[in-house]
C-alpha positions as CSV (number, residue, x, y, z in Angstrom):
1,X,200.1,69.9,-26.1
2,X,200.0,68.0,-29.4
3,X,196.8,66.2,-28.4
4,X,194.8,69.4,-28.2
5,X,194.5,70.3,-31.9
6,X,193.7,66.8,-33.0
7,X,191.0,66.3,-30.4
8,X,189.5,69.7,-31.2
9,X,189.6,69.0,-34.9
10,X,187.8,65.7,-34.4
11,X,185.2,67.5,-32.2
12,X,185.9,65.1,-29.4
13,X,187.2,65.2,-25.9
14,X,190.2,63.2,-24.8
15,X,188.1,60.2,-24.2
16,X,187.3,59.9,-27.9
17,X,183.9,61.7,-27.6
18,X,182.4,65.0,-26.7
19,X,182.2,65.4,-22.9
20,X,178.6,65.9,-21.9
21,X,177.4,68.4,-19.3
22,X,176.5,65.4,-17.1
23,X,180.2,64.5,-17.3
24,X,181.1,68.0,-16.3
25,X,178.8,67.8,-13.3
26,X,180.3,64.4,-12.4
27,X,183.8,65.8,-12.4
28,X,182.6,68.7,-10.2
29,X,180.9,66.4,-7.8
30,X,183.9,64.1,-7.6
31,X,186.3,66.9,-7.1
32,X,184.0,68.3,-4.4
33,X,184.0,65.0,-2.6
34,X,187.7,64.4,-2.9
35,X,188.5,67.9,-1.6
36,X,185.8,67.7,1.0
37,X,187.4,64.6,2.4
38,X,191.0,65.8,1.7
39,X,190.7,69.0,3.7
40,X,190.6,67.1,6.9
41,X,192.7,64.3,5.5
42,X,195.5,66.8,5.0
43,X,195.4,67.4,8.8
44,X,195.1,63.7,9.5
45,X,198.0,62.6,7.2
46,X,200.0,65.6,8.4
47,X,199.6,64.4,12.0
48,X,200.5,60.9,10.9
49,X,203.8,62.2,9.3
50,X,204.5,64.2,12.4
51,X,203.8,61.2,14.5
52,X,206.3,59.1,12.6
53,X,208.9,61.8,13.0
54,X,208.2,62.2,16.7
55,X,208.5,58.4,17.2
56,X,211.9,58.5,15.5
57,X,213.2,60.4,18.5
58,X,212.6,57.4,20.8
59,X,212.6,54.5,18.3
60,X,215.5,53.2,16.3
61,X,215.3,52.1,12.6
62,X,215.5,48.5,14.0
63,X,212.3,49.0,15.9
64,X,210.6,50.4,12.8
65,X,211.9,47.3,11.0
66,X,210.2,45.0,13.5
67,X,206.9,46.7,13.0
68,X,207.3,46.7,9.2
69,X,208.0,42.9,9.3
70,X,204.9,42.2,11.5
71,X,202.6,44.5,9.6
72,X,203.6,43.4,6.2
73,X,203.4,39.6,6.8
74,X,200.0,40.1,8.4
75,X,198.9,42.1,5.3
76,X,198.4,38.7,3.6
77,X,195.6,38.3,6.1
78,X,194.5,41.9,6.9
79,X,194.4,42.6,3.2
80,X,191.4,40.4,3.0
81,X,189.6,42.5,5.7
82,X,185.9,42.9,4.7
83,X,186.6,40.5,1.7
84,X,186.0,43.3,-0.8
85,X,182.4,43.8,0.5
86,X,183.1,47.6,1.0
87,X,184.1,48.1,-2.6
88,X,181.0,46.2,-3.7
89,X,178.9,48.3,-1.4
90,X,180.3,51.6,-2.7
91,X,180.1,50.6,-6.4
92,X,176.4,49.8,-6.1
93,X,177.0,46.1,-6.9
94,X,176.9,44.9,-3.3
95,X,174.4,44.6,-0.5
96,X,173.0,47.4,1.6
97,X,174.8,48.4,4.8
98,X,173.1,46.1,7.3
99,X,173.9,42.9,5.3
100,X,177.4,44.1,4.4
101,X,178.1,44.8,8.1
102,X,177.0,41.4,9.2
103,X,179.0,39.6,6.5
104,X,182.2,41.6,7.2
105,X,182.0,41.0,11.0
106,X,181.8,37.2,10.5
107,X,184.6,37.1,7.9
108,X,186.9,39.4,9.8
109,X,186.7,37.3,12.9
110,X,188.0,34.4,10.9
111,X,190.9,36.5,9.6
112,X,191.8,37.5,13.2
113,X,192.2,33.8,14.1
114,X,194.4,33.3,11.0
115,X,196.5,36.3,12.0
116,X,197.0,34.9,15.5
117,X,198.3,31.7,14.0
118,X,200.9,33.6,12.0
119,X,201.9,35.5,15.1
120,X,202.3,32.2,16.9
121,X,204.6,30.9,14.2
122,X,206.9,33.9,14.7
123,X,206.9,33.2,18.5
124,X,207.9,29.6,17.9
125,X,210.8,30.8,15.7
126,X,212.0,32.9,18.5
127,X,211.1,36.3,16.9
128,X,209.1,37.5,19.9
129,X,209.2,41.2,19.0
130,X,207.5,40.5,15.6
131,X,205.1,37.9,17.2
132,X,203.7,40.4,19.8
133,X,203.3,43.1,17.2
134,X,201.7,40.6,14.8
135,X,199.2,39.6,17.4
136,X,198.1,43.2,17.9
137,X,197.7,43.6,14.2
138,X,195.5,40.5,14.1
139,X,193.2,41.8,16.8
140,X,192.9,45.1,15.0
141,X,191.5,43.6,11.8
142,X,187.8,43.5,12.8
143,X,188.0,47.1,14.1
144,X,189.8,48.3,11.0
145,X,187.2,46.5,8.8
146,X,184.3,48.2,10.7
147,X,185.8,51.6,10.4
148,X,186.4,51.2,6.7
149,X,182.8,50.2,6.1
150,X,181.5,53.1,8.2
151,X,183.8,55.5,6.4
152,X,182.5,54.3,3.1
153,X,178.9,54.7,4.3
154,X,179.8,58.3,5.1
155,X,181.1,58.8,1.6
156,X,178.0,57.1,0.1
157,X,175.7,59.4,2.1
158,X,177.8,62.5,1.4
159,X,178.7,63.0,5.0
160,X,182.1,64.3,4.0
161,X,182.7,66.8,6.8
162,X,181.6,64.5,9.6
163,X,183.9,61.7,8.2
164,X,186.8,64.1,8.1
165,X,186.2,65.3,11.7
166,X,186.2,61.7,12.9
167,X,189.5,61.0,11.0
168,X,191.1,64.1,12.5
169,X,190.0,63.3,16.1
170,X,191.2,59.7,15.8
171,X,194.5,60.8,14.3
172,X,195.2,63.3,17.2
173,X,194.5,60.5,19.7
174,X,196.7,58.1,17.8
175,X,199.7,60.5,17.8
176,X,199.3,61.4,21.5
177,X,199.0,57.8,22.6
178,X,201.9,56.7,20.3
179,X,204.3,59.3,21.8
180,X,203.3,58.3,25.4
181,X,203.9,54.6,24.7
182,X,207.2,55.3,22.9
183,X,208.5,57.4,25.8
184,X,207.6,54.6,28.2
185,X,208.7,51.5,26.2
186,X,211.1,52.8,23.5
187,X,209.7,50.0,21.4
188,X,207.5,49.5,18.3
189,X,204.6,48.7,20.6
190,X,204.0,52.5,20.3
191,X,203.0,52.1,16.7
192,X,200.9,48.9,17.2
193,X,198.9,50.1,20.1
194,X,198.2,53.6,18.7
195,X,197.1,51.9,15.4
196,X,194.6,49.8,17.3
197,X,193.3,52.8,19.2
198,X,192.8,54.7,15.9
199,X,190.5,52.1,14.5
200,X,188.6,51.8,17.7
201,X,188.0,55.5,17.9
202,X,187.0,55.7,14.3
203,X,184.4,53.0,14.8
204,X,182.7,54.7,17.7
205,X,182.8,58.2,16.1
206,X,181.6,57.2,12.6
207,X,178.8,55.1,13.9
208,X,177.4,58.1,15.7
209,X,177.8,60.1,12.5
210,X,176.2,57.8,9.9
211,X,175.0,54.6,11.7
212,X,171.3,55.5,11.8
213,X,171.3,56.7,8.2
214,X,173.2,53.7,6.9
215,X,170.9,51.2,8.8
216,X,167.9,52.8,7.2
217,X,169.1,52.1,3.6
218,X,166.5,50.2,1.5
219,X,167.2,46.6,0.8
220,X,169.2,46.0,-2.3
221,X,170.8,43.1,-4.1
222,X,172.1,41.3,-1.1
223,X,170.1,38.1,-1.8
224,X,171.4,38.1,-5.4
225,X,175.1,38.3,-4.6
226,X,176.9,35.1,-5.5
227,X,179.9,33.5,-3.8
228,X,181.9,34.1,-7.0
229,X,181.1,37.8,-6.8
230,X,182.2,38.1,-3.2
231,X,185.3,36.1,-4.0
232,X,186.2,38.5,-6.9
233,X,185.8,41.5,-4.6
234,X,187.9,39.8,-1.9
235,X,190.7,38.9,-4.2
236,X,190.6,42.4,-5.7
237,X,190.7,44.1,-2.3
238,X,193.6,41.8,-1.3
239,X,195.6,42.5,-4.4
240,X,195.2,46.3,-3.9
241,X,196.8,45.9,-0.5
242,X,199.7,43.6,-1.3
243,X,201.8,45.9,-3.5
244,X,202.1,48.3,-0.5
245,X,203.4,45.6,1.8
246,X,205.2,43.0,-0.3
247,X,208.4,45.0,-0.4
248,X,208.6,44.7,3.4
249,X,207.8,41.0,3.3
250,X,210.7,40.4,0.9
251,X,212.9,42.8,2.8
252,X,212.7,41.1,6.1
253,X,214.2,38.0,4.6
254,X,217.0,39.6,2.6
255,X,218.1,42.6,4.7
256,X,218.6,43.6,8.3
257,X,215.8,45.1,10.5
258,X,217.8,48.4,10.4
259,X,217.6,48.6,6.6
260,X,214.0,47.5,6.5
261,X,213.3,50.2,9.1
262,X,214.8,52.9,6.9
263,X,212.8,51.7,4.0
264,X,209.6,51.7,6.1
265,X,210.2,55.2,7.3
266,X,210.8,56.5,3.8
267,X,207.8,54.7,2.5
268,X,205.6,56.1,5.3
269,X,206.6,59.7,4.6
270,X,205.8,59.1,0.9
271,X,202.4,57.5,1.7
272,X,201.7,60.3,4.2
273,X,201.9,62.7,1.2
274,X,199.9,60.6,-1.2
275,X,197.4,59.6,1.4
276,X,196.1,63.1,1.5
277,X,194.3,62.4,-1.7
278,X,194.6,58.7,-2.6
279,X,192.2,57.4,0.0
280,X,189.4,59.9,-0.6
281,X,190.1,59.8,-4.4
282,X,189.7,56.0,-4.5
283,X,186.4,56.1,-2.7
284,X,184.9,59.1,-4.3
285,X,186.1,58.0,-7.8
286,X,184.4,54.6,-7.3
287,X,181.2,56.2,-6.1
288,X,181.2,58.8,-8.9
289,X,182.2,56.5,-11.7
290,X,179.7,53.9,-10.5
291,X,176.9,56.3,-10.9
292,X,178.1,57.8,-14.2
293,X,176.7,56.7,-17.6
294,X,178.8,54.6,-19.9
295,X,179.2,57.6,-22.2
296,X,180.9,59.8,-19.6
297,X,182.9,57.3,-17.6
298,X,186.1,57.3,-19.7
299,X,186.2,61.1,-19.9
300,X,185.7,61.3,-16.1
301,X,188.6,59.0,-15.6
302,X,190.9,61.0,-17.9
303,X,189.9,64.3,-16.2
304,X,190.5,63.0,-12.7
305,X,193.9,61.4,-13.7
306,X,195.0,64.6,-15.4
307,X,194.0,67.0,-12.6
308,X,195.5,65.0,-9.8
309,X,198.6,63.9,-11.7
310,X,199.5,67.5,-12.6
311,X,198.8,68.7,-9.0
312,X,201.0,66.0,-7.5
313,X,203.8,66.9,-9.9
314,X,203.8,70.5,-8.5
315,X,203.5,69.4,-4.9
316,X,206.3,66.8,-5.2
317,X,208.7,69.1,-6.9
318,X,208.2,71.8,-4.3
319,X,208.6,69.3,-1.5
320,X,211.8,67.9,-3.0
321,X,213.3,71.4,-3.0
322,X,213.0,71.3,0.8
323,X,215.1,68.2,1.2
324,X,218.5,69.9,1.1
325,X,217.7,72.7,3.6
326,X,216.4,70.2,6.3
327,X,219.1,67.6,5.9
328,X,221.5,69.1,8.5
329,X,218.7,68.8,11.1
330,X,218.3,65.0,10.6
331,X,219.6,62.5,13.1
332,X,222.6,60.6,11.8
333,X,220.9,57.2,12.1
334,X,218.1,58.4,9.8
335,X,220.2,60.3,7.3
336,X,220.2,57.6,4.7
337,X,216.4,57.8,4.5
338,X,216.4,61.3,3.0
339,X,217.5,60.6,-0.6
340,X,215.3,57.4,-0.7
341,X,212.3,59.4,0.4
342,X,212.8,62.1,-2.3
343,X,213.1,59.4,-5.0
344,X,210.0,57.6,-3.8
345,X,208.1,60.8,-3.7
346,X,208.9,61.2,-7.4
347,X,206.7,58.2,-8.2
348,X,203.6,59.7,-6.6
349,X,202.2,61.5,-9.6
350,X,202.0,58.4,-11.6
351,X,200.8,56.4,-8.6
352,X,197.9,58.8,-8.2
353,X,196.3,57.3,-11.3
354,X,196.1,53.9,-9.6
355,X,192.9,54.7,-7.5
356,X,191.2,56.2,-10.5
357,X,192.1,53.2,-12.7
358,X,190.9,50.8,-10.0
359,X,187.6,52.7,-9.6
360,X,187.1,52.8,-13.4
361,X,187.6,49.0,-13.7
362,X,185.4,48.2,-10.7
363,X,182.6,50.5,-11.8
364,X,182.4,48.5,-15.1
365,X,182.5,45.2,-13.2
366,X,186.0,44.5,-14.5
367,X,187.2,43.3,-11.1
368,X,189.4,40.6,-12.4
369,X,191.3,43.0,-14.7
370,X,191.9,45.3,-11.8
371,X,193.1,42.3,-9.8
372,X,195.5,41.3,-12.6
373,X,197.2,44.6,-12.7
374,X,197.6,44.7,-8.9
375,X,199.0,41.2,-9.1
376,X,201.5,42.4,-11.6
377,X,202.3,45.3,-9.4
378,X,202.9,42.9,-6.4
379,X,205.3,40.8,-8.4
380,X,207.2,43.8,-9.8
381,X,207.5,45.4,-6.3
382,X,208.7,42.1,-4.8
383,X,211.5,41.9,-7.5
384,X,212.4,45.5,-7.0
385,X,212.7,44.8,-3.2
386,X,215.4,42.3,-3.9
387,X,217.7,45.2,-4.6
388,X,218.0,45.5,-0.8
389,X,220.6,42.8,-1.2
390,X,222.9,45.6,-2.4
391,X,222.6,47.2,1.1
392,X,221.5,50.5,-0.4
393,X,218.1,52.0,0.3
394,X,218.7,54.5,-2.5
395,X,219.1,51.7,-5.1
396,X,215.8,50.2,-3.8
397,X,214.0,53.5,-4.1
398,X,215.2,54.0,-7.7
399,X,214.2,50.5,-8.7
400,X,210.7,50.9,-7.2
401,X,210.1,54.3,-8.9
402,X,211.2,52.9,-12.3
403,X,208.8,50.0,-11.9
404,X,205.9,52.3,-10.9
405,X,206.4,54.5,-13.9
406,X,206.5,51.6,-16.4
407,X,203.4,49.9,-14.9
408,X,201.4,53.1,-14.6
409,X,201.9,54.0,-18.3
410,X,201.1,50.5,-19.5
411,X,198.0,50.3,-17.3
412,X,196.6,53.6,-18.5
413,X,196.9,52.5,-22.2
414,X,195.3,49.2,-21.6
415,X,192.5,50.2,-19.2
416,X,191.5,53.3,-21.1
417,X,191.6,51.7,-24.5
418,X,188.2,53.2,-25.1
419,X,189.8,56.7,-25.1
420,X,191.4,58.1,-28.2
421,X,195.1,57.6,-28.8
422,X,195.8,61.3,-28.5
423,X,193.8,61.4,-25.3
424,X,196.1,58.7,-23.8
425,X,199.2,60.4,-25.1
426,X,198.1,63.7,-23.6
427,X,197.8,62.0,-20.2
428,X,200.8,59.7,-20.1
429,X,203.6,61.7,-21.9
430,X,203.5,64.8,-19.6
431,X,203.2,62.4,-16.6
432,X,206.3,60.4,-17.7
433,X,208.3,63.5,-18.5
434,X,207.4,65.2,-15.3
435,X,208.2,62.1,-13.2
436,X,211.5,61.6,-15.0
437,X,212.4,65.3,-14.2
438,X,211.5,64.7,-10.5
439,X,213.8,61.6,-10.4
440,X,216.6,63.5,-12.0
441,X,216.2,66.2,-9.5
442,X,216.3,63.7,-6.6
443,X,219.5,62.0,-8.0
444,X,221.4,65.2,-8.6
445,X,222.4,68.0,-6.2
446,X,222.9,71.8,-6.2
447,X,221.7,74.0,-9.0
448,X,221.3,71.1,-11.4
449,X,218.7,69.5,-9.1
450,X,216.7,72.7,-8.9
451,X,216.7,73.0,-12.7
452,X,215.2,69.5,-13.0
453,X,212.6,70.2,-10.3
454,X,211.7,73.5,-12.0
455,X,211.2,71.6,-15.3
456,X,208.7,69.3,-13.5
457,X,206.7,72.3,-12.4
458,X,206.6,73.7,-15.9
459,X,205.5,70.4,-17.4
460,X,202.7,70.2,-14.8
461,X,201.5,73.7,-15.5
462,X,201.5,73.3,-19.3
463,X,199.8,69.9,-19.0
464,X,197.0,71.1,-16.7
465,X,196.4,74.3,-18.7
466,X,196.2,72.5,-22.0
467,X,193.9,69.8,-20.8
468,X,191.4,72.0,-19.0
469,X,191.3,74.7,-21.7
470,X,190.5,72.0,-24.3
471,X,187.9,70.5,-22.0
472,X,186.3,73.9,-21.2
473,X,186.0,74.6,-24.9
474,X,184.3,71.3,-25.7
475,X,181.8,71.3,-22.9
476,X,180.2,74.6,-23.7
477,X,176.6,74.2,-24.7
478,X,177.2,75.5,-28.2
479,X,180.1,73.1,-28.6
480,X,177.9,70.0,-28.0
481,X,175.0,71.2,-30.0
482,X,172.8,72.2,-27.1
483,X,170.5,75.2,-27.0
484,X,171.4,77.9,-24.5
485,X,167.8,78.4,-23.7
486,X,166.4,77.1,-20.5
487,X,164.5,74.0,-21.6
488,X,162.8,71.7,-19.1
489,X,165.7,69.2,-19.4
490,X,168.2,72.0,-18.7
491,X,166.3,73.0,-15.7
492,X,166.2,69.4,-14.4
493,X,170.0,69.0,-15.0
494,X,170.8,72.3,-13.3
495,X,168.7,71.2,-10.3
496,X,170.6,68.0,-10.1
497,X,174.0,69.8,-10.2
498,X,172.8,72.2,-7.5
499,X,171.7,69.3,-5.4
500,X,175.1,67.6,-5.9
501,X,176.8,70.8,-4.7
502,X,174.6,70.8,-1.6
503,X,175.0,67.1,-0.9
504,X,177.8,67.7,1.5
505,X,175.2,68.7,4.0
506,X,173.0,65.6,3.2
507,X,170.8,65.8,6.2
508,X,168.1,63.3,5.3
509,X,167.9,60.0,3.3
510,X,165.4,61.6,0.9
511,X,167.9,64.3,-0.1
512,X,170.6,61.8,-0.5
513,X,168.4,59.7,-2.7
514,X,167.5,62.6,-4.9
515,X,171.2,63.4,-5.5
516,X,171.8,59.9,-6.5
């Protein structure tokens, strides 16, 4: 790694400054939170992927296309769920739980009415399948908003295990109900009804977990929050959702439901993999970076991006190696989705930086900058979706992946401009090379494909080893000019770190407050 000698010579970390022990503790707490949530999320997302595959036995790509059309067009409404209040609540810039809950309930009710109007428009145009599914999505909005707020309260109060248990239980119920409805109806109602049930179960379960603790939060800045602040949160939250759905919105107008269904299935498998970490990473990063000092925030963002980017490179490469062996077992009507899925998976390592970059910008109150990047992502994704006019899902997947790579690198260099040049090179170059190797492995076959995928694993290993060896050398007490003796400040810091490690059990409000 060429960045390592330069950074060491300058006596700085990748962020352009020496990482403090507080930064080290912040990384540890963030990783603990992410993995604490992800242990159960692995099971939850695994069940979601299994559910999609099971539904494919009874549903055709066309039925998946109907659901993708309804879900994506309602995303323009559902994407405003909670109007960004949850992100403001997590970042510490919003109101306490009771106020946030009241506000989101009123606003989400308005969104439900708007969603029903859109569903009615589909009915008037004769697209009854999409209209019925859209109406169910609209009714789900308040329940989804409530579960998101309660889940965020669980993160804020370090009730990681309880939140994961609720997720897993709701996911099991969702899969079981979805299969039952699919067997009976052979329609996309199976996806819509099971999605509604998931949000409802999460609401009941999480309220039992964290409701009492969240309601007892001390009053905060609720009275000081202006309309412009809430508007910025809402638009930012909306723009974070649209890049995920805009491709399907465009697709339903330029391609057949069958092709849109193949795209949706490939995308869902890809999101099933990334969702293991992206959801928890987004919330824990926002909470951790929001509490971090200005001095440590850039270094924390670099550390989190490097760690999870390298990890995803390895996971995606190993997963892509399984594509060829399982292809003979895939139904003929779904066969075209396999290469598209592998190509989309190749974009995951660079996509994994998105939740960290969003959290970094939001923790610094740079909401509009985050919104601008998500707006650019939405436009680029929409343009890439126009490649569906070729009739090839593989062309679409290639265009989307190329766009995500270009945007991810540009965003990192702009957002982390406070980091050193070498620090940004050390993050983006290995990521770009590894992702390119993954794409090459997906577009080739046989031994050549395995060579490219093996190269991606090697790049990830060298990247991770170089970054963390440099960081470990720079955060030692003697490297940052600290005495190794146990001063009173050291004792206080060590107590805080020990408290953070125990925060997962967070039994009382006083303990939670001490960790914060």
